N, C-alpha and C positions, 0 to 999 in steps of 0.2 A: 193539062196536069201530068207532072210526069212523077214517080215513085222511084227512088234511085235506093238499093240497098246497099249497104258496105260493114266492113269490117271497123275499120279508121277512117273518119273523116276528118282531113286537114282543111280549114277556114284559112285561107290568106298562102299566097305562092312567093313570098319573099326568101330570104336567103333559110331562114327557120323553118318556113314551111316545106319548102322544096326537100332541107336535110331531114324533116321529120318524115317525109312522104318515101324519102329511101331508105332510110332506116327501119320504117317500119315493115314495107316490101322486104326488106333484107333479113328479118325476124320474123314474118308470118307470109311466108312465100307463096301459100295458096290462099291467102285471104284477097279480099279486095279490098285496096285503099283507092280513096277518092280524095284529088285535090282539087279544092274550089279556088278560081279568083273572078274580083269584080271586072278586072280587064284580061290582057290576055297575058297569060304565064309567061314571064320572060322579059316581059315589055313593061307591066307596071308596078307600082310600090316602090320601095326607099331602095331595097338593096338592086333592082333593075336598073334605077334611073339616077342616083346620088354621084355627085362627083365632088371632089374638094383638092385641091391644092396636092397633096401625097397623104390619101387617105388608110389608115391604120387598122392592121389586124393586129390585136395586144396579145402578144405569146410569149411564153417562159420555155426556152430552148433549152439542152445541155448546156450549151455555150454561152448563153445570153447571162449577161452582167448578174449579177456579183460573181457566178459562177458557183461549180461545185452540185453534188446529188441533191440538195436539199434548196438551190435557188428558187425555187418556187413557190416556198413559202414566203419570201419577199413580196411574191406577185400577192398572194393572197391577202396578206396585211395591209398591202397598198387598197387593195379594193375595198376593206372593211374600214381601213383608217380613213382614207380618203374620202369614203361615202359617209365619214361623218357618225359611224358606229349606228346608222340608224337601216344599215342591211343583214341578212340574216349571214353569221359567220360561216354554217355548214355550207351554203352555193356559194361562197367567196371561194372556199377549200375545194369543190367541186372544180369552178372555173378555172383557177391555177392547175388544180390537178391534170386536169382534161385538155388544155391549151395545145400542148404540143401534140396530141393525138389527132387534135381536130385541124391544125396545121399541114400534119403529114398527111389527111387524108384528102384535103384540098391540093396539096401539092403532087400527089399522086394522080389525083382528078385532071392538073392539068394547069391551075392555076398559075399565072406566072409572075411568082413571086422573083423579087429582083434578090440576085444572088451575088456575093463574092467570089473571087475566081477560086478560092478554095471549099467552092461549093456550100458553104454557109448562108442563111438568110441574112442581108443586109437588115438590120434593125437601128431605130432612132428613139430619141425621148419624146413623149407627148406630153400631153396637158397631164400635171397632177402625178407624174412618176419621177421618182429618182434614178431608175434605170432604161437603158436603151433597150425595149422588147417589142416596139411596134414594126413590122413587118409588112411589106406594102409590094403592090403592083406599078403603082403611080396612081394618077388620079383617079382612075377608074376602079381599084383595087373591089369595091363592092360589085361591079358589074360584071369584071371576070369571076368573080365567085359565084354569083346568079347563073351565068353562062355555064360553069363546069358544073353546077348542079343540076341545069335543066338537061343538060347533055345526057348526064346518068340518069336521069329521071326518065327519060325519054326514051333510053333503050331499056326501059323495066315495066311489065304490065301494070301500070299505074294511070287510072280513069283521070282526065283532066279534064276539069270544066271549065270553061271559060265565061266572061261577062255573065255572071252570076252573083248576084248579092245576096249573101247570107244574111239575113234581117231577123231571126230569133231563135234560139236553143227551145228543144223540146225537152220536158221531165216527164217523169212518172216514178212515182214513189220516192222521191229525192235523186234518182239518177238521170242525167243528160243522155235522150236516146236518139238524139237526130236534132235537125235542125228545119225550118223554112228558107227558102231562096227563092230568087226573082230574077228569072232570065230577062236580060236587058234588051235583046232583040225581040221579042214576041210584044206584041201591041194588046192582045185579051189578055185581062188579068187573070182568068183561069187557064190559059194556057202560059202566062208568063212562070205560073208556080210550079217549084220544085220541091217535093216532100223528101228529105234525106232521112232515111233511118240508119243509125249506127252503134256498134257495139261501145265503140270508143272515138271521142270528138277531141280534136286539139285545134286551139283557138292559135293562131299566127298574124292575126291581123293589123299587127304594127302601132303604131301611135295616133294622135288624133291633130295633128298640124293645121286643120282646117279650124278647130276650135278659136284660132287665134287669126288676128286680120293678116300678119307676117310672119310666114315659116319659110323652112325651107322643103317643106314634105310635097311631094304630088299632091292634086287637088282630090284625088280619091282615098286621102287619108282621114278620116272622119270617125276614129274611135268607133268602130263598129265593136269589136272584143270586146273593149270593155262595157259599152253599154248593154249586150247582149250577155254579159257574165254578171252585171250588176243586176238587171230584170230577174235574170233565173236567181238570184241568191248567192252567187260565189261570194266571197271576200275581194275586195282590192285592197291596195297598201301604197302609200308614198305619192300619192297623187299630186300631191304639192309640190314637187321636187321635178321639175321642168327646166332642163337645160336651153340659156337662151344666152344668143352671143350677137355680137354687131357684125350685121352682114350687108353686102350689097343689095339695094333694094331691086335695081336691075337684072342682076344676075344672079341673085342669090348665095355668090358665094360669101365665105366666111371669112371674116378680115382680121384674119390672125397672121403670125408667122412674120413674113418678110414683111406684109402690108404694114405692120406696126413697127418693126424695127426700123422701118426708113424714116419715121417720126413724122407722118403728116400733119399739118394743120387741120384741127377741127374746128369748121366753120359754118355759120347758119348761112340761109338764102341771100342772106344781104351780105354777105362775105365775113361776116363778124367772128373774131376767134372768142369763144364762150366758155371754155372749160373753168379759167380762173374764177365764172361768177359761182361756180357750185362747189370751188373748195372753201377752207378759211383764207380770210383777208391777207395773211400773212404767211402763206406758202410760196415758196420760191417756185419758180417758172420752173425751173430745172429740176425739182423732184415732178412736177405735173408731165415732164417728158421722158425722165425715166419711168415713168408708170406707165404712158403709151409704150416703150421701149418693150417694157417688161409683158406688157397685154398681147404681145406675139406670142409666147408661150405660156398665157393663161386668159386664153379667149374666151371660155364660158363664164357667166356672170357667178362668183362665189364669194361668200361670205368671208370665207376665210385667204381671199387675197385681196389685198388694199386695191388693185385693178377694177374690183365693180364699182369704184366711185368714178371712173370714166363712162359705164354703163348708166348708170344714175344719173349722171351730168346730160347725157345724150336724151335719154327718155323723158327727162324735167325741162328739157330746151324744145322737144316736141310736144309735150304737154302745152305750153306757152304757145304754140301756134307755129312754131318755126320747122323747117325741114332742115337735115344737118348733113352734113358733105364732109369728105377730107378730100384736100386740096395738097397735090404734090407739087404746084408751081414754084412756091418759094417756101423760106423757113418758117417755124412758127416764130412769134414774136419772140427775141433774145434768145433764140436757140442756136448754141454752139456743141458741134460734136463731143468735144472735148469734156464738157461739162457731162456726159454721160459716165455712169458710173463704170470703172475700168475692167468689172466684169462684164457688162453688157458691149462694152467696146470692143474687149476679146472674144465674145462670141459672136459679133458682127466682123471682126476679121476672119473666123472661120466659116464664114457663110460666103463669102466673095467668092464671085464666078465669073466676073468680068473686071478686073481691077479698072478704077480710074484714078486719076490725079487727084492729091491730097485736098487740093484748093476745090475739087469738082466734090468730095463730098461734103465739103460745110456748105457747097452751093446750096442744095436744095435735095428735098426728098424724093424727087424724081431721078436725079442723080444716084442716089443712095438705092434706090429700088433697082436701077440699073445695073448697080454692082452686084447687089447680092441675088437679085431672082429678074433677070432681063425677060425669061420665058412669060412671067406672070403678066409683064406689060403686054406682049403679043396676044396671048390670051383673052384678057380683057379688051382687047381692041377687036378681035373677033366677035366679042358676045357684046359690042355695042358700048364700049366706054373706053374713048381715048385719051389716056392720060399723058401723050406727048402733045398731044396739040392743046392741052392745057384744061382739058375737062376734069371737072370734078367729079367723083364717086359719092352719090347719095347713098347714106347708110341709115339703118336703125336697127334695134335690138330684135331678132326674128329668134323663134321658137325652132328649136334642132332635135329634141329628143326627150321622150319621155322617161324618167327615172322611172316610175313606177308602174304600177299594173295589177291584173290578174294573179292574187298572191298564189305563190307554189311552193312546193317543199321538194326534196330532194330529186323525188321522181318525174318534175315536171306535172306534177298533180294540184289540182287545185282544191277548196274546201267541196266541192261537188263531185259527187262518185260521177267516172267515165268521163269528168273533163279536166283536160290537160291545158297546159300555156308554154309558150315560149317566145324567144324576140323581145323585141318593144312592148308586147302585148302581155308580157308575164310581169310581175313585181315581185321584190324582194332579195334580188340579187343584185341590185345595184342601190347604193343609200342617197345622198344628197347630190352627191359629186360622183364621176364615173372616169377612172384613168380613160384617156382618148385612146378609141381601139378595141375598147372592151366592149363596145355595142355587136361589132361584128363578130366577135369571139362567140359572146354569149348565144348568137343565132345559131351558131355552128356548136355549140356545147349541148344547150338544153333542147335546141331542135332534134339534135339527136337522142338525145334520152327523153322526151316527150315520144318522139317516135317509138323506139324500144319497148318502154313502159306502155303505152296505150294498143300495141301489136302484143306483148302478152297478155293483159287483158281481153283484150277482146278474143284470143284464141280459149280462154276460159269461161266465156259467159253464152246465153243466146240472145239475140237479138229481140228486142222489142217492137211490136210495129207501132206506127201513128196513128190513131183513130180518125175515122171520117169526122167524127163532132169536132175533133181539135180543128181539122181542115177549113170545116164549114164555119166554124167560130172565127180564124185567122183570116177568111176571106170576107166576112162579114167586117172586121176590124179596119182592114185595107178600104174597104166599100167606104166607109164612113170618115176616112181620113179626108176630110174635104172641108173644113172650118177654119176660122180664123185669118191670121195674117197670111201673105203670100210667102212662100218656104224659102224663098231667095229673100226678101225682106228680113227674116227671122235670123238666118243667118248671119245675114251684115249685123243685127244687132246683138246678135250671140258675140260676135268677135270681137265689137267694140265696148263689149261690156268687161271681155278677159282681157283684151288688151289693155284697158284703163285701170284694170282692178288687179288683175291675177299674173302680170307681167312682172317688170323690173322692181317696182316699189309698190308694196302692200301694206295698205291698212287697215285697220280692223273698220273704219268708217266705211272705206271705199268697198270691201268685201262685202259688208252688210247690203249697201246700196247696190252693187252689182246681183246679189241673190234677189232681191226684192225684183229687181228687173227680170232674173231668168224665171220668179216665179208667176212673173204678169205673163210672160211669152207662153208659159207653161199652161196657163189658166187659158189667156186668150185661144190657143189653140194653131195649128196649121194647116194650110189651104195648098191642094196643087197648085204649082203655076207650069211655065212651058218650060222648067227644067225637067218635070215627070215625077213619079212615084217613088222611083230609087232616091231622088234628091231631097225629097221630103222625109224620108224615113231616115236619111243619114242625120239632117237636121234634128229630127228628133232625137237622134244618139248625142248629136253634139249639144243639145241642151243637157242630157243626162251626166254627160261627161265633164261640160264646163260646172255645172253644180257639185259634184264631187269634189274639183279643182279648189273651187272657192270656198266650199267647205273645210277641206283638207287644211289650206293657207289658212283660215280663221281659226282653228281650233290651234292653229302650231305658233302661239304669241311669243316667239323668238327670232331670231336670223340662225338660216344654216346651209350653206352651201347655194343654191340659187335662191333661195326661200331669203329674200329681203323683209325684214318685218319692219315697219316704222311708227312708231307713235302718231306721228303727223307726215303730213305728204311733205311739208314746209322743211321737214328735219334735215341737216345735212348728212346724216349717217344712219344706217339702219341700227335696229338694237342689238345689242350683243346676243352669243348662244350662252345658253343657260343649260352648261355641261357640267358637270355628268347628267344634271336631272331630267336632261331631255334627250337621253340618249333611247328615245321610245319611236316607234311608230305610230302613225295613225291607219287603221283598217275601218273600211267603208263596207256596209253590206246594208241588202234591201231586207226590211223585216214589214211583211204585210204593208208593202207601199211606202214606208217610210225609210228615210236614208238614214241608217246608226252610225255614228263613230262612235270609235274606241280606242284607247291607248294601250299599246302592247310591247311588251322588252322583245327585242330581234333575237334572234340564237347567237351566242355570243362566238367567236372566234376562237378555238382551241387549236394550237399547234401543238402536236406528239409531243416533240423534241424542245420546243419554243424556237425563237428565231436564232438562225445559224450566225457563227462569227460572235 
């Protein structure tokens, strides 16, 4: 066993964790700052590994559309409005106001944002935004941010602990005073244990992709922060809002942008075009094809976008036992480029990179994709999908981002004293939907704020020691973790439950069935298998997180954002939004071992001078 004493403990080493560590050290220069990661810092987690076609960092700069000194107010309103009025308006204001400073800090660190000839950042429009605010470096924007922050943190006196899963928060008199961790490189249990004593603790552990069967997260993302905070008694919020979108099964690439604007065929493994089977029988095919084109700019599932009907169709086709593919070899039945809405045709023409003859544009989706994004065809081939040879690309709805998490206030503080949260682990700053690129922005804005506030608190208080009795009790619990089903089997069952009942189509009957399944898994217990102790503890966390998700889904009997609630699975469309009645969020808290849900009103967005213009 090793005891590690510190002033600020940061759990998680992605963009939010690194930014928090740097800020904490700059705020408390003589303080001991400890950053802990389950993997190798800078190589594990979402920020270090995520890639996409053009990864966005959402920011309002002085010259960003629509211009003017108050243009940040449009950004704040977008966050709150697009979020479905179920996020906190004060946090939306902070994100919008602090965006410029966050961008400029990364720019000074050397993140290679694409710039125009006049030195201004190039910006584009992302999902859910009216104005072009998205800055980028290319497909690896997140990776470049991680690299720059790691370089900065490595130049400072920050203690970095690798290969250590932080498994439980420690409390004394209602205050978080540290955490237990397990070094994955040690064999003997007593030698593996790390006891962290801290004056302030920050959770930056990211989301819980492993709760679902198909996701775009690294496999280490098991919602540890959500589960630890819940067991410690912290409030969580908006756990029913999970961003889901159609992705390549093989590459995990989001099937958005040009991939949809090429208007491919949606087929099952038998080559049957099935979309029309899930629309009203008199829906013109041209209407469906316009939705496919529009899907390129509205990739995540959202009740507010009619394109969610495509996700529903794919999901239901898969539930019927089929696999689903995008086929770029030939046009969909009856497709004519001229039948696309004139606005969509203009958008297509604005994206042409390698012009082809007009008759080729009409010829096939592959020809259209070659015209507007030839680089993507090459990228897919490098990653095992050869569209030019006629290969079809298998797709499925995949979990991409948890909109909710540990409920925070303006200082990144949680409902527990001594505990802060930032990044995807935190909740309240995003609503049901999220402007594309706001996740990276959020990690930097609230990562900085949490680091600063935690360091200030650490300056003011004394450290409390973790008692030997608590250590002995925890070791006893770990030694007893060996009853029930094998951990790998339990994890597969969790993923099956969430993927079936809490993904694209949610019903009361299904959610109740899923909760019964989770309760049975919890009752039966988890036994260690060849994957080891950390895997088993992660799987325990996934049960907690999945139950929070399913209970939150069940409590919200309306549709909003990615939460599509159906009366029956067979219904063609989800229930409507009950707006404004349900402009509330669901807060989850552990009280004496019971999961309690309550409805609360979010903080209303208030702009001092109103919307500009």
